[in-house]
mmCIF entry with sequence, helices, sheets and N, C-alpha, C, O atoms, coordinates in Angstrom:
data_MODEL
# 
_entry.id   MODEL 
# 
_entity.id                         1 
_entity.type                       polymer 
_entity.pdbx_number_of_molecules   1 
# 
_entity_poly.entity_id                      1 
_entity_poly.type                           'polypeptide(L)' 
_entity_poly.nstd_linkage                   no 
_entity_poly.nstd_monomer                   no 
_entity_poly.pdbx_seq_one_letter_code       MRLEGHTDQIGDEASNLKLSRDRVIIVKNYLSLKGVASDRIEIAYLGSQRPV 
_entity_poly.pdbx_seq_one_letter_code_can   MRLEGHTDQIGDEASNLKLSRDRVIIVKNYLSLKGVASDRIEIAYLGSQRPV 
_entity_poly.pdbx_strand_id                 A 
# 
loop_
_entity_poly_seq.entity_id 
_entity_poly_seq.num 
_entity_poly_seq.mon_id 
_entity_poly_seq.hetero 
1 1  MET n 
1 2  ARG n 
1 3  LEU n 
1 4  GLU n 
1 5  GLY n 
1 6  HIS n 
1 7  THR n 
1 8  ASP n 
1 9  GLN n 
1 10 ILE n 
1 11 GLY n 
1 12 ASP n 
1 13 GLU n 
1 14 ALA n 
1 15 SER n 
1 16 ASN n 
1 17 LEU n 
1 18 LYS n 
1 19 LEU n 
1 20 SER n 
1 21 ARG n 
1 22 ASP n 
1 23 ARG n 
1 24 VAL n 
1 25 ILE n 
1 26 ILE n 
1 27 VAL n 
1 28 LYS n 
1 29 ASN n 
1 30 TYR n 
1 31 LEU n 
1 32 SER n 
1 33 LEU n 
1 34 LYS n 
1 35 GLY n 
1 36 VAL n 
1 37 ALA n 
1 38 SER n 
1 39 ASP n 
1 40 ARG n 
1 41 ILE n 
1 42 GLU n 
1 43 ILE n 
1 44 ALA n 
1 45 TYR n 
1 46 LEU n 
1 47 GLY n 
1 48 SER n 
1 49 GLN n 
1 50 ARG n 
1 51 PRO n 
1 52 VAL n 
# 
_struct_asym.id          A 
_struct_asym.entity_id   1 
# 
loop_
_struct_conf.conf_type_id 
_struct_conf.id 
_struct_conf.pdbx_PDB_helix_id 
_struct_conf.beg_label_comp_id 
_struct_conf.beg_label_asym_id 
_struct_conf.beg_label_seq_id 
_struct_conf.pdbx_beg_PDB_ins_code 
_struct_conf.end_label_comp_id 
_struct_conf.end_label_asym_id 
_struct_conf.end_label_seq_id 
_struct_conf.pdbx_end_PDB_ins_code 
_struct_conf.beg_auth_comp_id 
_struct_conf.beg_auth_asym_id 
_struct_conf.beg_auth_seq_id 
_struct_conf.end_auth_comp_id 
_struct_conf.end_auth_asym_id 
_struct_conf.end_auth_seq_id 
_struct_conf.pdbx_PDB_helix_class 
_struct_conf.details 
_struct_conf.pdbx_PDB_helix_length 
HELX_P HELX_P1 AA1 GLU A 13 ? LEU A 33 ? GLU A 13 LEU A 33 1 ? 21 
HELX_P HELX_P2 AA2 SER A 38 ? ARG A 40 ? SER A 38 ARG A 40 5 ? 3  
# 
_struct_conf_type.id          HELX_P 
_struct_conf_type.criteria    ? 
_struct_conf_type.reference   ? 
# 
_struct_sheet.id               AA1 
_struct_sheet.type             ? 
_struct_sheet.number_strands   2 
_struct_sheet.details          ? 
# 
_struct_sheet_order.sheet_id     AA1 
_struct_sheet_order.range_id_1   1 
_struct_sheet_order.range_id_2   2 
_struct_sheet_order.offset       ? 
_struct_sheet_order.sense        parallel 
# 
loop_
_struct_sheet_range.sheet_id 
_struct_sheet_range.id 
_struct_sheet_range.beg_label_comp_id 
_struct_sheet_range.beg_label_asym_id 
_struct_sheet_range.beg_label_seq_id 
_struct_sheet_range.pdbx_beg_PDB_ins_code 
_struct_sheet_range.end_label_comp_id 
_struct_sheet_range.end_label_asym_id 
_struct_sheet_range.end_label_seq_id 
_struct_sheet_range.pdbx_end_PDB_ins_code 
_struct_sheet_range.beg_auth_comp_id 
_struct_sheet_range.beg_auth_asym_id 
_struct_sheet_range.beg_auth_seq_id 
_struct_sheet_range.end_auth_comp_id 
_struct_sheet_range.end_auth_asym_id 
_struct_sheet_range.end_auth_seq_id 
AA1 1 ARG A 2  ? GLY A 5  ? ARG A 2  GLY A 5  
AA1 2 GLU A 42 ? TYR A 45 ? GLU A 42 TYR A 45 
# 
loop_
_atom_site.group_PDB 
_atom_site.id 
_atom_site.type_symbol 
_atom_site.label_atom_id 
_atom_site.label_alt_id 
_atom_site.label_comp_id 
_atom_site.label_asym_id 
_atom_site.label_entity_id 
_atom_site.label_seq_id 
_atom_site.pdbx_PDB_ins_code 
_atom_site.Cartn_x 
_atom_site.Cartn_y 
_atom_site.Cartn_z 
_atom_site.occupancy 
_atom_site.B_iso_or_equiv 
_atom_site.pdbx_formal_charge 
_atom_site.auth_seq_id 
_atom_site.auth_comp_id 
_atom_site.auth_asym_id 
_atom_site.auth_atom_id 
_atom_site.pdbx_PDB_model_num 
ATOM 1   N N  . MET A 1 1  ? 0.851  -1.151 0.000  1.00 0.00 ? 1  MET A N  1 
ATOM 2   C CA . MET A 1 1  ? 0.000  0.000  0.000  1.00 0.00 ? 1  MET A CA 1 
ATOM 3   C C  . MET A 1 1  ? 0.909  1.229  0.000  1.00 0.00 ? 1  MET A C  1 
ATOM 4   O O  . MET A 1 1  ? 1.906  1.279  0.720  1.00 0.00 ? 1  MET A O  1 
ATOM 5   N N  . ARG A 1 2  ? 0.555  2.197  -0.801 1.00 0.00 ? 2  ARG A N  1 
ATOM 6   C CA . ARG A 1 2  ? 1.346  3.434  -0.876 1.00 0.00 ? 2  ARG A CA 1 
ATOM 7   C C  . ARG A 1 2  ? 0.466  4.600  -0.473 1.00 0.00 ? 2  ARG A C  1 
ATOM 8   O O  . ARG A 1 2  ? -0.625 4.786  -1.013 1.00 0.00 ? 2  ARG A O  1 
ATOM 9   N N  . LEU A 1 3  ? 0.942  5.372  0.467  1.00 0.00 ? 3  LEU A N  1 
ATOM 10  C CA . LEU A 1 3  ? 0.273  6.593  0.886  1.00 0.00 ? 3  LEU A CA 1 
ATOM 11  C C  . LEU A 1 3  ? 1.107  7.770  0.414  1.00 0.00 ? 3  LEU A C  1 
ATOM 12  O O  . LEU A 1 3  ? 2.333  7.763  0.531  1.00 0.00 ? 3  LEU A O  1 
ATOM 13  N N  . GLU A 1 4  ? 0.436  8.784  -0.122 1.00 0.00 ? 4  GLU A N  1 
ATOM 14  C CA . GLU A 1 4  ? 1.133  9.983  -0.579 1.00 0.00 ? 4  GLU A CA 1 
ATOM 15  C C  . GLU A 1 4  ? 0.564  11.195 0.125  1.00 0.00 ? 4  GLU A C  1 
ATOM 16  O O  . GLU A 1 4  ? -0.652 11.369 0.204  1.00 0.00 ? 4  GLU A O  1 
ATOM 17  N N  . GLY A 1 5  ? 1.457  12.037 0.640  1.00 0.00 ? 5  GLY A N  1 
ATOM 18  C CA . GLY A 1 5  ? 1.054  13.295 1.246  1.00 0.00 ? 5  GLY A CA 1 
ATOM 19  C C  . GLY A 1 5  ? 1.253  14.426 0.257  1.00 0.00 ? 5  GLY A C  1 
ATOM 20  O O  . GLY A 1 5  ? 2.289  14.513 -0.402 1.00 0.00 ? 5  GLY A O  1 
ATOM 21  N N  . HIS A 1 6  ? 0.256  15.294 0.156  1.00 0.00 ? 6  HIS A N  1 
ATOM 22  C CA . HIS A 1 6  ? 0.289  16.415 -0.789 1.00 0.00 ? 6  HIS A CA 1 
ATOM 23  C C  . HIS A 1 6  ? -0.051 17.710 -0.067 1.00 0.00 ? 6  HIS A C  1 
ATOM 24  O O  . HIS A 1 6  ? -0.602 17.695 1.033  1.00 0.00 ? 6  HIS A O  1 
ATOM 25  N N  . THR A 1 7  ? 0.279  18.813 -0.688 1.00 0.00 ? 7  THR A N  1 
ATOM 26  C CA . THR A 1 7  ? -0.164 20.143 -0.243 1.00 0.00 ? 7  THR A CA 1 
ATOM 27  C C  . THR A 1 7  ? -0.518 20.951 -1.489 1.00 0.00 ? 7  THR A C  1 
ATOM 28  O O  . THR A 1 7  ? -0.341 20.503 -2.622 1.00 0.00 ? 7  THR A O  1 
ATOM 29  N N  . ASP A 1 8  ? -1.024 22.154 -1.237 1.00 0.00 ? 8  ASP A N  1 
ATOM 30  C CA . ASP A 1 8  ? -1.215 23.062 -2.367 1.00 0.00 ? 8  ASP A CA 1 
ATOM 31  C C  . ASP A 1 8  ? 0.099  23.788 -2.626 1.00 0.00 ? 8  ASP A C  1 
ATOM 32  O O  . ASP A 1 8  ? 1.123  23.433 -2.044 1.00 0.00 ? 8  ASP A O  1 
ATOM 33  N N  . GLN A 1 9  ? 0.084  24.790 -3.483 1.00 0.00 ? 9  GLN A N  1 
ATOM 34  C CA . GLN A 1 9  ? 1.314  25.485 -3.842 1.00 0.00 ? 9  GLN A CA 1 
ATOM 35  C C  . GLN A 1 9  ? 1.528  26.768 -3.052 1.00 0.00 ? 9  GLN A C  1 
ATOM 36  O O  . GLN A 1 9  ? 2.421  27.553 -3.368 1.00 0.00 ? 9  GLN A O  1 
ATOM 37  N N  . ILE A 1 10 ? 0.720  26.978 -2.038 1.00 0.00 ? 10 ILE A N  1 
ATOM 38  C CA . ILE A 1 10 ? 0.859  28.167 -1.206 1.00 0.00 ? 10 ILE A CA 1 
ATOM 39  C C  . ILE A 1 10 ? 1.946  27.902 -0.162 1.00 0.00 ? 10 ILE A C  1 
ATOM 40  O O  . ILE A 1 10 ? 1.973  26.832 0.446  1.00 0.00 ? 10 ILE A O  1 
ATOM 41  N N  . GLY A 1 11 ? 2.822  28.850 0.041  1.00 0.00 ? 11 GLY A N  1 
ATOM 42  C CA . GLY A 1 11 ? 3.905  28.692 1.010  1.00 0.00 ? 11 GLY A CA 1 
ATOM 43  C C  . GLY A 1 11 ? 5.174  28.195 0.348  1.00 0.00 ? 11 GLY A C  1 
ATOM 44  O O  . GLY A 1 11 ? 5.196  27.879 -0.842 1.00 0.00 ? 11 GLY A O  1 
ATOM 45  N N  . ASP A 1 12 ? 6.233  28.132 1.148  1.00 0.00 ? 12 ASP A N  1 
ATOM 46  C CA . ASP A 1 12 ? 7.507  27.700 0.580  1.00 0.00 ? 12 ASP A CA 1 
ATOM 47  C C  . ASP A 1 12 ? 7.583  26.166 0.545  1.00 0.00 ? 12 ASP A C  1 
ATOM 48  O O  . ASP A 1 12 ? 6.864  25.472 1.264  1.00 0.00 ? 12 ASP A O  1 
ATOM 49  N N  . GLU A 1 13 ? 8.458  25.675 -0.296 1.00 0.00 ? 13 GLU A N  1 
ATOM 50  C CA . GLU A 1 13 ? 8.547  24.231 -0.536 1.00 0.00 ? 13 GLU A CA 1 
ATOM 51  C C  . GLU A 1 13 ? 8.947  23.456 0.718  1.00 0.00 ? 13 GLU A C  1 
ATOM 52  O O  . GLU A 1 13 ? 8.428  22.366 0.956  1.00 0.00 ? 13 GLU A O  1 
ATOM 53  N N  . ALA A 1 14 ? 9.853  23.997 1.516  1.00 0.00 ? 14 ALA A N  1 
ATOM 54  C CA . ALA A 1 14 ? 10.283 23.300 2.736  1.00 0.00 ? 14 ALA A CA 1 
ATOM 55  C C  . ALA A 1 14 ? 9.104  23.098 3.691  1.00 0.00 ? 14 ALA A C  1 
ATOM 56  O O  . ALA A 1 14 ? 8.942  22.019 4.261  1.00 0.00 ? 14 ALA A O  1 
ATOM 57  N N  . SER A 1 15 ? 8.295  24.121 3.861  1.00 0.00 ? 15 SER A N  1 
ATOM 58  C CA . SER A 1 15 ? 7.117  24.005 4.734  1.00 0.00 ? 15 SER A CA 1 
ATOM 59  C C  . SER A 1 15 ? 6.104  23.020 4.164  1.00 0.00 ? 15 SER A C  1 
ATOM 60  O O  . SER A 1 15 ? 5.496  22.243 4.900  1.00 0.00 ? 15 SER A O  1 
ATOM 61  N N  . ASN A 1 16 ? 5.930  23.061 2.846  1.00 0.00 ? 16 ASN A N  1 
ATOM 62  C CA . ASN A 1 16 ? 4.985  22.139 2.208  1.00 0.00 ? 16 ASN A CA 1 
ATOM 63  C C  . ASN A 1 16 ? 5.450  20.682 2.327  1.00 0.00 ? 16 ASN A C  1 
ATOM 64  O O  . ASN A 1 16 ? 4.632  19.786 2.534  1.00 0.00 ? 16 ASN A O  1 
ATOM 65  N N  . LEU A 1 17 ? 6.746  20.450 2.197  1.00 0.00 ? 17 LEU A N  1 
ATOM 66  C CA . LEU A 1 17 ? 7.256  19.083 2.364  1.00 0.00 ? 17 LEU A CA 1 
ATOM 67  C C  . LEU A 1 17 ? 7.045  18.589 3.789  1.00 0.00 ? 17 LEU A C  1 
ATOM 68  O O  . LEU A 1 17 ? 6.647  17.442 3.992  1.00 0.00 ? 17 LEU A O  1 
ATOM 69  N N  . LYS A 1 18 ? 7.305  19.440 4.775  1.00 0.00 ? 18 LYS A N  1 
ATOM 70  C CA . LYS A 1 18 ? 7.098  19.057 6.166  1.00 0.00 ? 18 LYS A CA 1 
ATOM 71  C C  . LYS A 1 18 ? 5.625  18.767 6.426  1.00 0.00 ? 18 LYS A C  1 
ATOM 72  O O  . LYS A 1 18 ? 5.299  17.772 7.073  1.00 0.00 ? 18 LYS A O  1 
ATOM 73  N N  . LEU A 1 19 ? 4.742  19.612 5.937  1.00 0.00 ? 19 LEU A N  1 
ATOM 74  C CA . LEU A 1 19 ? 3.311  19.411 6.123  1.00 0.00 ? 19 LEU A CA 1 
ATOM 75  C C  . LEU A 1 19 ? 2.847  18.114 5.473  1.00 0.00 ? 19 LEU A C  1 
ATOM 76  O O  . LEU A 1 19 ? 2.099  17.352 6.085  1.00 0.00 ? 19 LEU A O  1 
ATOM 77  N N  . SER A 1 20 ? 3.277  17.853 4.253  1.00 0.00 ? 20 SER A N  1 
ATOM 78  C CA . SER A 1 20 ? 2.853  16.623 3.576  1.00 0.00 ? 20 SER A CA 1 
ATOM 79  C C  . SER A 1 20 ? 3.428  15.394 4.274  1.00 0.00 ? 20 SER A C  1 
ATOM 80  O O  . SER A 1 20 ? 2.763  14.361 4.353  1.00 0.00 ? 20 SER A O  1 
ATOM 81  N N  . ARG A 1 21 ? 4.666  15.497 4.786  1.00 0.00 ? 21 ARG A N  1 
ATOM 82  C CA . ARG A 1 21 ? 5.259  14.385 5.538  1.00 0.00 ? 21 ARG A CA 1 
ATOM 83  C C  . ARG A 1 21 ? 4.477  14.132 6.823  1.00 0.00 ? 21 ARG A C  1 
ATOM 84  O O  . ARG A 1 21 ? 4.165  12.986 7.147  1.00 0.00 ? 21 ARG A O  1 
ATOM 85  N N  . ASP A 1 22 ? 4.164  15.193 7.550  1.00 0.00 ? 22 ASP A N  1 
ATOM 86  C CA . ASP A 1 22 ? 3.406  15.053 8.794  1.00 0.00 ? 22 ASP A CA 1 
ATOM 87  C C  . ASP A 1 22 ? 2.047  14.418 8.539  1.00 0.00 ? 22 ASP A C  1 
ATOM 88  O O  . ASP A 1 22 ? 1.608  13.561 9.306  1.00 0.00 ? 22 ASP A O  1 
ATOM 89  N N  . ARG A 1 23 ? 1.382  14.829 7.475  1.00 0.00 ? 23 ARG A N  1 
ATOM 90  C CA . ARG A 1 23 ? 0.064  14.276 7.142  1.00 0.00 ? 23 ARG A CA 1 
ATOM 91  C C  . ARG A 1 23 ? 0.130  12.782 6.855  1.00 0.00 ? 23 ARG A C  1 
ATOM 92  O O  . ARG A 1 23 ? -0.675 12.008 7.374  1.00 0.00 ? 23 ARG A O  1 
ATOM 93  N N  . VAL A 1 24 ? 1.083  12.382 6.033  1.00 0.00 ? 24 VAL A N  1 
ATOM 94  C CA . VAL A 1 24 ? 1.151  10.977 5.640  1.00 0.00 ? 24 VAL A CA 1 
ATOM 95  C C  . VAL A 1 24 ? 1.583  10.094 6.816  1.00 0.00 ? 24 VAL A C  1 
ATOM 96  O O  . VAL A 1 24 ? 1.142  8.949  6.917  1.00 0.00 ? 24 VAL A O  1 
ATOM 97  N N  . ILE A 1 25 ? 2.423  10.603 7.691  1.00 0.00 ? 25 ILE A N  1 
ATOM 98  C CA . ILE A 1 25 ? 2.831  9.824  8.866  1.00 0.00 ? 25 ILE A CA 1 
ATOM 99  C C  . ILE A 1 25 ? 1.654  9.622  9.812  1.00 0.00 ? 25 ILE A C  1 
ATOM 100 O O  . ILE A 1 25 ? 1.505  8.543  10.385 1.00 0.00 ? 25 ILE A O  1 
ATOM 101 N N  . ILE A 1 26 ? 0.827  10.632 9.983  1.00 0.00 ? 26 ILE A N  1 
ATOM 102 C CA . ILE A 1 26 ? -0.359 10.498 10.829 1.00 0.00 ? 26 ILE A CA 1 
ATOM 103 C C  . ILE A 1 26 ? -1.295 9.427  10.279 1.00 0.00 ? 26 ILE A C  1 
ATOM 104 O O  . ILE A 1 26 ? -1.818 8.613  11.040 1.00 0.00 ? 26 ILE A O  1 
ATOM 105 N N  . VAL A 1 27 ? -1.508 9.419  8.984  1.00 0.00 ? 27 VAL A N  1 
ATOM 106 C CA . VAL A 1 27 ? -2.376 8.412  8.371  1.00 0.00 ? 27 VAL A CA 1 
ATOM 107 C C  . VAL A 1 27 ? -1.767 7.020  8.522  1.00 0.00 ? 27 VAL A C  1 
ATOM 108 O O  . VAL A 1 27 ? -2.477 6.062  8.829  1.00 0.00 ? 27 VAL A O  1 
ATOM 109 N N  . LYS A 1 28 ? -0.472 6.903  8.310  1.00 0.00 ? 28 LYS A N  1 
ATOM 110 C CA . LYS A 1 28 ? 0.199  5.606  8.477  1.00 0.00 ? 28 LYS A CA 1 
ATOM 111 C C  . LYS A 1 28 ? 0.052  5.103  9.907  1.00 0.00 ? 28 LYS A C  1 
ATOM 112 O O  . LYS A 1 28 ? -0.255 3.931  10.126 1.00 0.00 ? 28 LYS A O  1 
ATOM 113 N N  . ASN A 1 29 ? 0.268  5.981  10.877 1.00 0.00 ? 29 ASN A N  1 
ATOM 114 C CA . ASN A 1 29 ? 0.122  5.591  12.277 1.00 0.00 ? 29 ASN A CA 1 
ATOM 115 C C  . ASN A 1 29 ? -1.302 5.145  12.587 1.00 0.00 ? 29 ASN A C  1 
ATOM 116 O O  . ASN A 1 29 ? -1.508 4.168  13.307 1.00 0.00 ? 29 ASN A O  1 
ATOM 117 N N  . TYR A 1 30 ? -2.277 5.856  12.048 1.00 0.00 ? 30 TYR A N  1 
ATOM 118 C CA . TYR A 1 30 ? -3.676 5.492  12.255 1.00 0.00 ? 30 TYR A CA 1 
ATOM 119 C C  . TYR A 1 30 ? -3.958 4.096  11.692 1.00 0.00 ? 30 TYR A C  1 
ATOM 120 O O  . TYR A 1 30 ? -4.568 3.264  12.364 1.00 0.00 ? 30 TYR A O  1 
ATOM 121 N N  . LEU A 1 31 ? -3.517 3.847  10.469 1.00 0.00 ? 31 LEU A N  1 
ATOM 122 C CA . LEU A 1 31 ? -3.743 2.539  9.857  1.00 0.00 ? 31 LEU A CA 1 
ATOM 123 C C  . LEU A 1 31 ? -3.046 1.432  10.641 1.00 0.00 ? 31 LEU A C  1 
ATOM 124 O O  . LEU A 1 31 ? -3.582 0.332  10.775 1.00 0.00 ? 31 LEU A O  1 
ATOM 125 N N  . SER A 1 32 ? -1.860 1.719  11.156 1.00 0.00 ? 32 SER A N  1 
ATOM 126 C CA . SER A 1 32 ? -1.143 0.740  11.969 1.00 0.00 ? 32 SER A CA 1 
ATOM 127 C C  . SER A 1 32 ? -1.926 0.415  13.234 1.00 0.00 ? 32 SER A C  1 
ATOM 128 O O  . SER A 1 32 ? -2.014 -0.745 13.636 1.00 0.00 ? 32 SER A O  1 
ATOM 129 N N  . LEU A 1 33 ? -2.493 1.439  13.859 1.00 0.00 ? 33 LEU A N  1 
ATOM 130 C CA . LEU A 1 33 ? -3.308 1.216  15.055 1.00 0.00 ? 33 LEU A CA 1 
ATOM 131 C C  . LEU A 1 33 ? -4.548 0.383  14.752 1.00 0.00 ? 33 LEU A C  1 
ATOM 132 O O  . LEU A 1 33 ? -5.048 -0.333 15.621 1.00 0.00 ? 33 LEU A O  1 
ATOM 133 N N  . LYS A 1 34 ? -5.039 0.475  13.533 1.00 0.00 ? 34 LYS A N  1 
ATOM 134 C CA . LYS A 1 34 ? -6.231 -0.283 13.127 1.00 0.00 ? 34 LYS A CA 1 
ATOM 135 C C  . LYS A 1 34 ? -5.883 -1.683 12.645 1.00 0.00 ? 34 LYS A C  1 
ATOM 136 O O  . LYS A 1 34 ? -6.769 -2.424 12.220 1.00 0.00 ? 34 LYS A O  1 
ATOM 137 N N  . GLY A 1 35 ? -4.601 -2.061 12.703 1.00 0.00 ? 35 GLY A N  1 
ATOM 138 C CA . GLY A 1 35 ? -4.222 -3.431 12.406 1.00 0.00 ? 35 GLY A CA 1 
ATOM 139 C C  . GLY A 1 35 ? -3.472 -3.672 11.111 1.00 0.00 ? 35 GLY A C  1 
ATOM 140 O O  . GLY A 1 35 ? -3.109 -4.813 10.823 1.00 0.00 ? 35 GLY A O  1 
ATOM 141 N N  . VAL A 1 36 ? -3.228 -2.643 10.325 1.00 0.00 ? 36 VAL A N  1 
ATOM 142 C CA . VAL A 1 36 ? -2.459 -2.816 9.097  1.00 0.00 ? 36 VAL A CA 1 
ATOM 143 C C  . VAL A 1 36 ? -0.978 -2.859 9.481  1.00 0.00 ? 36 VAL A C  1 
ATOM 144 O O  . VAL A 1 36 ? -0.487 -1.959 10.163 1.00 0.00 ? 36 VAL A O  1 
ATOM 145 N N  . ALA A 1 37 ? -0.279 -3.885 9.053  1.00 0.00 ? 37 ALA A N  1 
ATOM 146 C CA . ALA A 1 37 ? 1.154  -4.006 9.363  1.00 0.00 ? 37 ALA A CA 1 
ATOM 147 C C  . ALA A 1 37 ? 1.906  -2.833 8.758  1.00 0.00 ? 37 ALA A C  1 
ATOM 148 O O  . ALA A 1 37 ? 1.770  -2.545 7.568  1.00 0.00 ? 37 ALA A O  1 
ATOM 149 N N  . SER A 1 38 ? 2.699  -2.156 9.580  1.00 0.00 ? 38 SER A N  1 
ATOM 150 C CA . SER A 1 38 ? 3.377  -0.949 9.105  1.00 0.00 ? 38 SER A CA 1 
ATOM 151 C C  . SER A 1 38 ? 4.383  -1.235 7.996  1.00 0.00 ? 38 SER A C  1 
ATOM 152 O O  . SER A 1 38 ? 4.690  -0.351 7.196  1.00 0.00 ? 38 SER A O  1 
ATOM 153 N N  . ASP A 1 39 ? 4.899  -2.464 7.942  1.00 0.00 ? 39 ASP A N  1 
ATOM 154 C CA . ASP A 1 39 ? 5.841  -2.781 6.858  1.00 0.00 ? 39 ASP A CA 1 
ATOM 155 C C  . ASP A 1 39 ? 5.139  -2.964 5.517  1.00 0.00 ? 39 ASP A C  1 
ATOM 156 O O  . ASP A 1 39 ? 5.802  -3.092 4.487  1.00 0.00 ? 39 ASP A O  1 
ATOM 157 N N  . ARG A 1 40 ? 3.808  -2.979 5.515  1.00 0.00 ? 40 ARG A N  1 
ATOM 158 C CA . ARG A 1 40 ? 3.038  -3.045 4.273  1.00 0.00 ? 40 ARG A CA 1 
ATOM 159 C C  . ARG A 1 40 ? 2.700  -1.662 3.741  1.00 0.00 ? 40 ARG A C  1 
ATOM 160 O O  . ARG A 1 40 ? 2.144  -1.536 2.651  1.00 0.00 ? 40 ARG A O  1 
ATOM 161 N N  . ILE A 1 41 ? 3.029  -0.628 4.496  1.00 0.00 ? 41 ILE A N  1 
ATOM 162 C CA . ILE A 1 41 ? 2.662  0.736  4.133  1.00 0.00 ? 41 ILE A CA 1 
ATOM 163 C C  . ILE A 1 41 ? 3.900  1.502  3.686  1.00 0.00 ? 41 ILE A C  1 
ATOM 164 O O  . ILE A 1 41 ? 4.814  1.746  4.474  1.00 0.00 ? 41 ILE A O  1 
ATOM 165 N N  . GLU A 1 42 ? 3.915  1.870  2.432  1.00 0.00 ? 42 GLU A N  1 
ATOM 166 C CA . GLU A 1 42 ? 4.984  2.704  1.873  1.00 0.00 ? 42 GLU A CA 1 
ATOM 167 C C  . GLU A 1 42 ? 4.477  4.143  1.885  1.00 0.00 ? 42 GLU A C  1 
ATOM 168 O O  . GLU A 1 42 ? 3.320  4.395  1.551  1.00 0.00 ? 42 GLU A O  1 
ATOM 169 N N  . ILE A 1 43 ? 5.327  5.077  2.265  1.00 0.00 ? 43 ILE A N  1 
ATOM 170 C CA . ILE A 1 43 ? 4.897  6.475  2.286  1.00 0.00 ? 43 ILE A CA 1 
ATOM 171 C C  . ILE A 1 43 ? 5.752  7.321  1.344  1.00 0.00 ? 43 ILE A C  1 
ATOM 172 O O  . ILE A 1 43 ? 6.925  7.037  1.099  1.00 0.00 ? 43 ILE A O  1 
ATOM 173 N N  . ALA A 1 44 ? 5.124  8.358  0.833  1.00 0.00 ? 44 ALA A N  1 
ATOM 174 C CA . ALA A 1 44 ? 5.812  9.345  0.003  1.00 0.00 ? 44 ALA A CA 1 
ATOM 175 C C  . ALA A 1 44 ? 5.218  10.700 0.352  1.00 0.00 ? 44 ALA A C  1 
ATOM 176 O O  . ALA A 1 44 ? 3.998  10.854 0.417  1.00 0.00 ? 44 ALA A O  1 
ATOM 177 N N  . TYR A 1 45 ? 6.070  11.667 0.573  1.00 0.00 ? 45 TYR A N  1 
ATOM 178 C CA . TYR A 1 45 ? 5.566  13.019 0.806  1.00 0.00 ? 45 TYR A CA 1 
ATOM 179 C C  . TYR A 1 45 ? 6.089  13.901 -0.316 1.00 0.00 ? 45 TYR A C  1 
ATOM 180 O O  . TYR A 1 45 ? 7.293  14.008 -0.549 1.00 0.00 ? 45 TYR A O  1 
ATOM 181 N N  . LEU A 1 46 ? 5.153  14.522 -0.994 1.00 0.00 ? 46 LEU A N  1 
ATOM 182 C CA . LEU A 1 46 ? 5.467  15.215 -2.243 1.00 0.00 ? 46 LEU A CA 1 
ATOM 183 C C  . LEU A 1 46 ? 5.356  16.721 -2.147 1.00 0.00 ? 46 LEU A C  1 
ATOM 184 O O  . LEU A 1 46 ? 5.706  17.418 -3.099 1.00 0.00 ? 46 LEU A O  1 
ATOM 185 N N  . GLY A 1 47 ? 4.881  17.248 -1.033 1.00 0.00 ? 47 GLY A N  1 
ATOM 186 C CA . GLY A 1 47 ? 4.718  18.686 -0.924 1.00 0.00 ? 47 GLY A CA 1 
ATOM 187 C C  . GLY A 1 47 ? 3.820  19.206 -2.020 1.00 0.00 ? 47 GLY A C  1 
ATOM 188 O O  . GLY A 1 47 ? 2.731  18.678 -2.244 1.00 0.00 ? 47 GLY A O  1 
ATOM 189 N N  . SER A 1 48 ? 4.272  20.237 -2.703 1.00 0.00 ? 48 SER A N  1 
ATOM 190 C CA . SER A 1 48 ? 3.464  20.824 -3.778 1.00 0.00 ? 48 SER A CA 1 
ATOM 191 C C  . SER A 1 48 ? 3.926  20.358 -5.161 1.00 0.00 ? 48 SER A C  1 
ATOM 192 O O  . SER A 1 48 ? 3.520  20.934 -6.171 1.00 0.00 ? 48 SER A O  1 
ATOM 193 N N  . GLN A 1 49 ? 4.776  19.315 -5.220 1.00 0.00 ? 49 GLN A N  1 
ATOM 194 C CA . GLN A 1 49 ? 5.251  18.825 -6.512 1.00 0.00 ? 49 GLN A CA 1 
ATOM 195 C C  . GLN A 1 49 ? 4.117  18.290 -7.368 1.00 0.00 ? 49 GLN A C  1 
ATOM 196 O O  . GLN A 1 49 ? 4.116  18.479 -8.584 1.00 0.00 ? 49 GLN A O  1 
ATOM 197 N N  . ARG A 1 50 ? 3.160  17.630 -6.751 1.00 0.00 ? 50 ARG A N  1 
ATOM 198 C CA . ARG A 1 50 ? 1.983  17.094 -7.450 1.00 0.00 ? 50 ARG A CA 1 
ATOM 199 C C  . ARG A 1 50 ? 0.741  17.450 -6.651 1.00 0.00 ? 50 ARG A C  1 
ATOM 200 O O  . ARG A 1 50 ? 0.158  16.576 -6.010 1.00 0.00 ? 50 ARG A O  1 
ATOM 201 N N  . PRO A 1 51 ? 0.318  18.715 -6.670 1.00 0.00 ? 51 PRO A N  1 
ATOM 202 C CA . PRO A 1 51 ? -0.830 19.114 -5.860 1.00 0.00 ? 51 PRO A CA 1 
ATOM 203 C C  . PRO A 1 51 ? -2.097 18.382 -6.315 1.00 0.00 ? 51 PRO A C  1 
ATOM 204 O O  . PRO A 1 51 ? -2.295 18.097 -7.496 1.00 0.00 ? 51 PRO A O  1 
ATOM 205 N N  . VAL A 1 52 ? -2.922 18.100 -5.343 1.00 0.00 ? 52 VAL A N  1 
ATOM 206 C CA . VAL A 1 52 ? -4.176 17.406 -5.639 1.00 0.00 ? 52 VAL A CA 1 
ATOM 207 C C  . VAL A 1 52 ? -5.229 18.439 -5.993 1.00 0.00 ? 52 VAL A C  1 
ATOM 208 O O  . VAL A 1 52 ? -6.371 18.083 -6.281 1.00 0.00 ? 52 VAL A O  1 
# 
């Protein structure tokens, strides 16, 4: 399973990368608490490189 964290293009890239990383880690932790093995979860934080 791959989780990707995204942001919009507002703000600087360093802040956007941190925000997208924080978001995806929170989701990964939540899924782990619900029983999904953490080694099955791949994460990517993209900041504003690929805004949704």
